[in-house]
C-alpha positions in Angstrom: 61.4 64.6 26.0 59.5 62.7 28.2 55.6 62.2 28.1 53.1 61.7 30.4 49.4 60.5 28.8 47.1 58.2 28.7 46.2 56.6 25.5 42.3 55.1 25.2 41.9 51.8 23.3 38.6 51.1 24.3 35.8 52.1 26.3 33.1 49.6 25.8 31.8 47.2 28.9 30.5 44.0 28.4 30.0 43.7 24.7 31.9 46.3 21.9 29.4 48.3 20.1 29.9 49.8 16.8 31.8 53.1 18.3 33.4 51.5 21.2 36.0 48.8 21.3 36.0 46.7 24.4 38.5 48.1 26.8 42.1 49.2 26.6 44.6 52.0 28.0 48.0 52.6 28.1 49.7 54.8 30.1 52.8 56.6 28.6 55.2 57.5 31.8 58.2 58.9 30.5 60.0 56.0 29.3 57.4 53.3 30.1 54.6 52.0 28.6 51.6 50.2 30.8 49.3 48.7 29.2 45.6 48.4 31.6 43.0 45.8 31.2 43.4 44.8 27.6 39.6 43.2 26.4 39.6 41.9 23.1 40.7 44.0 19.6 43.1 45.7 21.4 46.0 44.4 19.4 43.9 46.1 16.8 43.1 49.1 18.2 47.1 50.0 19.5 47.7 49.4 15.7 45.5 52.6 15.3 46.7 54.4 18.2 50.2 54.2 16.7 50.8 52.4 20.0 54.1 49.3 19.3 54.8 46.3 21.6 57.8 47.7 22.1 55.9 50.5 24.2 55.2 48.0 26.8 56.7 47.3 30.0 54.0 46.4 32.3 50.6 44.6 32.0 48.0 45.2 34.9 44.7 43.7 34.9 42.0 44.5 37.1 40.1 41.3 36.9 39.2 37.9 34.9 36.0 39.2 32.8 36.3 39.2 29.2 35.6 42.6 28.3 39.5 43.3 30.5 41.4 40.2 29.7 40.1 38.5 26.4 43.0 40.6 24.4 45.7 39.3 26.3 46.4 36.4 23.9 47.0 38.6 21.0 48.8 41.2 23.1 51.8 38.7 24.5 51.9 36.7 21.1 52.3 39.9 19.7 55.2 41.2 22.2 56.7 37.9 21.3 56.5 38.0 17.6 58.2 41.4 17.5 61.0 39.9 20.2 60.4 43.2 22.2 64.1 43.7 23.9 63.3 44.3 27.1 61.1 42.3 30.3 57.9 43.2 30.5 55.3 42.2 33.8 52.0 41.5 34.1 50.1 42.0 37.2 46.6 40.3 37.5 44.5 39.0 40.6 46.1 35.6 41.8 42.8 33.9 41.6 42.7 34.1 38.2 46.1 32.5 37.8 44.4 30.1 35.7 43.0 32.3 33.2 46.2 34.2 32.5 47.5 30.5 32.0 44.8 29.6 29.2 44.9 33.6 27.8 49.1 33.2 28.1 49.0 29.8 25.9 45.9 30.2 24.0 47.3 29.3 20.5 51.3 27.8 19.7 53.7 30.5 19.4 57.2 30.8 19.9 58.7 32.6 23.2 60.9 34.8 22.4 60.1 37.4 25.1 60.9 37.3 29.3 57.1 38.4 30.5 57.6 37.7 34.3 53.9 37.0 36.4 53.2 38.8 39.3 50.0 38.2 40.5 48.4 40.3 43.3 46.8 39.1 46.7 46.6 41.9 48.5 46.6 45.7 48.8 50.0 47.2 49.0 53.3 48.4 46.8 53.4 45.8 43.6 56.6 47.9 41.8 59.1 50.4 43.1 61.5 52.5 40.2 63.1 55.6 40.6 60.0 57.2 38.0 57.6 55.9 40.1 55.7 53.5 42.6 53.1 51.1 41.8 50.0 50.1 44.1 46.7 47.6 44.0 43.9 48.0 46.0 41.0 45.8 46.3 37.6 46.7 44.8 34.1 45.2 45.4 32.9 43.3 42.0 31.2 39.5 41.9 34.6 38.4 40.8 37.9 39.4 42.5 39.0 43.0 41.1 42.3 45.0 42.0 42.3 48.9 41.0 46.0 50.4 40.6 47.8 53.6 41.9 50.6 55.1 40.5 52.6 57.5 42.4 55.8 59.9 41.7 58.3 60.5 44.0 58.1 64.3 45.3 60.8 66.7 44.3 62.5 69.4 44.9 61.6 72.8 43.1 64.3 75.5 43.3 63.0 79.5 44.1 65.7 81.5 42.0 64.5 84.3 44.0 65.7 82.5 47.3 69.0 81.7 45.4 69.5 85.1 44.0 69.5 86.3 48.1 71.9 83.9 48.7 73.9 84.3 46.2 74.3 80.8 44.5 74.6 81.0 41.1 76.0 78.3 38.5 77.0 74.9 39.6 76.3 75.8 43.3 72.9 75.2 42.0 74.1 71.7 41.8 75.7 71.6 44.5 72.8 72.5 47.1 70.9 70.2 45.6 73.4 67.1 46.0 74.4 68.5 49.2 71.9 69.6 51.4 73.5 72.9 51.7 76.2 75.4 50.8 78.0 77.8 52.8 75.8 77.0 55.8 72.8 78.1 53.5 70.5 74.6 53.8 68.4 73.6 51.0 65.2 74.1 52.2 65.8 77.3 52.2 66.3 78.1 48.9 63.6 75.4 47.0 60.2 73.8 48.4 58.9 70.7 47.8 57.5 69.5 44.5 54.7 67.1 44.8 54.8 63.8 42.6 52.0 63.3 40.4 49.5 60.8 41.2 47.8 58.4 38.3 44.9 56.0 39.2 43.0 53.3 37.5 39.4 52.2 38.9 37.7 49.5 37.1 34.7 47.5 37.9 33.6 48.2 41.3 31.2 49.2 43.8 31.9 52.2 45.8 34.3 50.7 48.7 37.4 51.5 50.5 39.6 50.3 48.3 38.3 53.3 45.5 38.9 56.0 47.7 42.3 54.5 48.5 43.4 54.4 45.0 41.7 58.1 44.2 43.2 60.4 47.0 44.8 63.3 45.6 45.2 62.1 42.1 46.2 64.4 39.0 44.5 61.9 36.9 41.8 59.5 37.5 40.4 56.5 35.0 37.5 55.7 36.2 34.4 53.6 35.5 31.0 54.7 35.4 29.2 52.3 33.4 25.5 53.7 34.3 23.7 56.9 34.1 22.6 57.9 37.8 19.1 56.9 37.2 20.5 53.6 37.4 22.4 53.5 40.4 20.4 50.1 42.1 21.3 48.1 38.7 25.0 49.4 39.1 25.2 48.3 42.8 23.7 44.8 42.0 26.3 44.0 39.4 28.8 45.7 40.8 29.6 48.8 39.2 29.9 52.9 39.7 27.4 55.5 38.0 28.8 58.7 36.6 27.4 61.0 39.8 29.3 58.3 42.2 32.4 58.6 40.1 32.5 62.0 39.7 31.4 62.6 43.3 34.3 60.7 44.3 36.8 62.6 42.4 35.5 65.6 43.6 35.8 64.4 47.4 39.2 63.2 46.5 41.0 66.3 44.8 41.2 64.6 41.7 42.7 67.5 39.1 41.3 65.5 35.7 39.0 62.9 35.4 38.1 60.1 32.9 34.9 58.5 32.9 35.2 55.3 30.6 33.7 51.5 30.7 29.9 52.6 29.1 27.0 50.6 29.1 26.1 50.0 25.3 22.3 50.8 26.9 23.0 54.3 26.4 23.0 56.6 23.2 24.1 60.0 24.3 27.8 59.8 25.6 26.8 63.8 27.1 24.5 62.5 29.9 28.0 61.3 31.2 29.2 64.8 31.5 26.4 66.5 32.5 25.9 63.9 35.6 29.5 64.5 36.4 28.7 68.2 36.8 25.8 67.6 38.6 27.2 65.5 41.1 29.5 68.9 41.7 33.0 67.6 40.1 34.4 70.7 38.8 38.1 69.7 37.5 39.1 69.1 34.0 36.3 66.2 32.6 37.2 63.5 29.8 34.0 61.5 28.7 36.6 59.1 27.0 36.3 57.6 23.6 38.3 55.6 21.7 41.8 56.1 20.6 41.7 59.6 22.6 44.3 60.9 24.3 44.5 62.4 27.6 47.9 64.2 28.6 48.9 64.0 32.6 48.2 67.6 33.9 50.8 69.4 34.5 52.6 69.6 37.6 51.3 72.1 40.3 
């Protein structure tokens, strides 16, 4: 059975706390696993969440601040220790190539796995598979940073009442899907477009064009909300978003499920992030992320 869900491994910004690990997020997308921003301690959080190295197919790093990348060394070595049988691709800003190499070869170990380096240096498509397209967009942060967007191709939804009206049953349903028409009845007459699902991952950034392009029409959006609204000036100065800013972006983009994360340790009440997001007018499904939370991708409309 296909599974589409976000496994939250860590939610702290800058430094871990007693209750929050550094960043780490695994997107399960049917048979694939995409690990985003593995901060320090990610390997242990994977163990606690029941995530194995074999579950990984891609690693996507937004930028090379430590809370988003120091876990790379352990994760890469675990991939090799467990002798993952398939290729794994790593995406990260090309400007951080030296950091990636230092983390990849931080200590001695035996390389057993094909790890493909696929650095990002421009907006656009990074990967095209039958299940999804993976895109990147430049964000606004003191160091080069990219957000990621996964888009499923649109499909077709067969309409039983229309099929019945044209007497199309049994194997003929498959024929009209494959061939585009049957006995003069076009596929469009007995089906409708089934919009593909969309996911975006937006970490450290100010508001910018890249944010809006990534989040548009998303079914599930994971976005940083490091600061509360009263500290908006501080957020802008350090290249971050507030809870209200993230919520307004999601509201205006028609996001169905908003996941707020990457919280500053200065705040003791996580519920205040939800209150400010609601006050900003976001009315969809909302999760204030906690470590080891699992968030399902919303069902298709």
